[in-house]
N, C-alpha and C positions, 0 to 999 in steps of 0.2 A: 420516808421521812429522814432517815439517817443519810441516805444518798444525797438528798437535797441539801442537808446541812453541810456535808462534805464539799459538795460542788460550790455552795455559797462561800464557804471558808477559803477554798482554793481560789475562787474568783477574787475575793478581797486581797489575798496574798499577792496575786499577780498584778492587780492594780497598784498595790503599795510598792512592789518592786519596780514596776514601770515608772511610776511617779518619782521614786528615788533616783532611778537611772537618768531620767530626764533632767532632774535638778542637778545631778552630777555633771551631765554633759553641758548644761547651761553654765555652770560654774567654771568648767574648764575653758569654754569658749570665751568667757568674759573675764577670766583670771588676768590680773594685771601684775606688772613688774615695775618697781621703782627704778627708773633709769635717769641718767644725767641728760639734761637738755640745756641748751643755751637760752639765757634770759635777755641777752643783749648781743650786739654784733661783736664777734671775736675776729680780729684782723689777722691776716697772714703774718706768720712770724711771731705772734703772741704766744708766750709760754702758757702751759696749762696751769702753772702756779699763779701767774699774773691774772689769768682769767678767773681763777677761783677766788683770789684775794679781792678782785674788783667786783665780786658778786655776780659774775656773768654765768654761773653754773647753778643749777638747782635740780633736785630730784623731782620727778613727775611720774605718776602712774601711766603706764602704756599697756594696752591689751596685748596678749600673746600674738595675735594675728598681725599687729602693727609694728612688732619689733624689727629693727634693721640689723643685718649681720654686723657684728663687731660692736654692738651697743655696750655701754659702760654703766656700772652701778656705783663705781668709785673712781677716783683719779689715780689710784695706786699704780696701775699698769701703764699709765701715760706720763709718769713722773719724768721730767726733763725733756719732754717733747714740745714742739711748737705747732701751731695751726698751719697746715699746708695751703690753705685757701680761706676765703671768707666764710665764716659760719654764722648763720642768721638766727635770730630769736625763734625759738620753737623747734629748731633742729635737734635731733638726738645726737649726742656725742658718740661718735664711732671711731674705732681705731684707725680706719683708713684715711681719716682726715687729719691725722697727727703724725709727726715724724721728727727726726733729729735736726732737720734743716728744711727751711721753706723751699730750698732748691730741689728737694726730693720730688716735688710735684712735676718737675719738668720731665721726669722719667715715667712714661706711660707704659702700662702692661697691655700691649696690643696683641691680639691673637695673630698667629703667623700669616693667616690668609686675608686678614683685614687691614684697614688703614684707619688713621685717626682724622676726623674732620670736625671743625667747630662751627657752631651756629650762635647767633647773637639774639637772645630772647629777652622780652620784658618779664617782670616778676610773675604776672598772671599766666603768661605763656609757659613758664617753667614750673608751674604748680607752686607758686608762692614760696620758693626756696626749699621745698621738701625733696627736691631731686639732688641726690648725692652721688659721688663716685661709686660705681657698683650697682646703681639703680637701673632697672629696666623700664623703658618708656615706649609708648606708641607715639608716632609723629603724625600730626594732622596738618593739612594744608587748606587755607582759605584764599580764594582768588576769584577772578572773573572768568566766565565762560565765553564762548564765541559770540553770544548775543548781548554781552555786557552785563549780565546778571552775576551775582556772587554765588558761590557754592563752596561747601566744605566736604572733604573726603579724606579718609585715612591714607597716608602716604607710605608709612612703614609700620607694620603691626607690632614689632618687638625688637628693640636694639638696646645695647648696653651703654651706659654713660661712663666714660673713662675719667673725666675730670670736670671740675667746676672752676672757672677762672675768675678774673676780676670783674667788678661791677662798675659801670660808668653811667652817670645820669645823662639822659638825652632829652633835649627840648623838643616837644611835639606841639605844633600849632594847628588848631582846627578852626574852621569858619562856619558859622551857622547861616541860616537862610537870610537873616537880616544883614549879614555882612560883618557881624561882630566876631573878632578873633579871640581865641582863648589859648594860652600857652601853658603847658604843664611839663613837669619834669618826670620822666619815666625811667627808672633804673633799668639798664639792659646788662645782661650777664652772658659771658661766653661759656658755652657748654660744649664739651668735646665728646664725640660719639665714636664707637667702634663700628665701622661700616665696611661693606664690600665696595668694589668700584662702582657697581650699578647703583647701590644705595647712596653713595657719595654724590653721584651725578644727579640723582633725584633730589637730594637735599639742597644742593647748590642751585639747581634750577628752581626748586620750590621757594627758596629764600629770595631769589632774584625776581620772581614773578608774583609773589603773594606773601601771605603771613604764615609762619610755622608756629605750632603750639604742641606741647608735650602732654601726654596723659600718663601719669605714674602708675605702674603695674605692680601687681603681686604675682606670686607663682601661679595663682589660680585665676588670674584675670583672663577673660576671653575676649580676644580682639580678632576680627576677621575683615577681609575686604568686603565692603558693603556699598550699596548705591549711594551716590552723592546726595547731600542734603542741600536743598535750595530753599528760597523763600516760599515757593509753592508747596514744598513737601515738609516744611518745618513742623507743622502741627498734625501731620498724618502718622 
């Protein structure tokens, strides 16, 4: 009887400790930090003070897993700086996108063995403005195969974004089966990547023959070369 009571008590204690540990792990995973985010478009050359005065900055909770290197909780360390490029609503305010002069953006930190190459993407293709200098992305290509059907395949599994340039609205006209035409304005943004020569050739060829799109990665994201996705395999 005594042994049974001891075993039961020990079991309850172990269950309690496990539950408490699980709660702690869950709290750590979803723990948030109040960081500064843009609430409106901040233009290149705009000072941090002007952006704050105009109400373009606000604190917003971000989970630990989603914090970007250089995130800011106050504007103190950015005092006297200007935006080096366009910052879009919802973007975290990071130190890499602010400097003493907008001209600083023209100096890219390119690894010795790589080169910088730019691609022009629509907002959806660049993850709706969440790609920033220093971000790592996968590059996907969608185009036609030899039989005239479309397919999508990963082109580059992981490359680094060096810079985000200006955004220009581009008119796109589509025609439906009835012959009616619809024109819409799609903003396109220049994004500069750090690439090897072979990667640069792939990106340039991909941009010339199809559509490119980025997938924003974390340190733990898993991307590997995989079979192409076609209309026939889309739901398999």
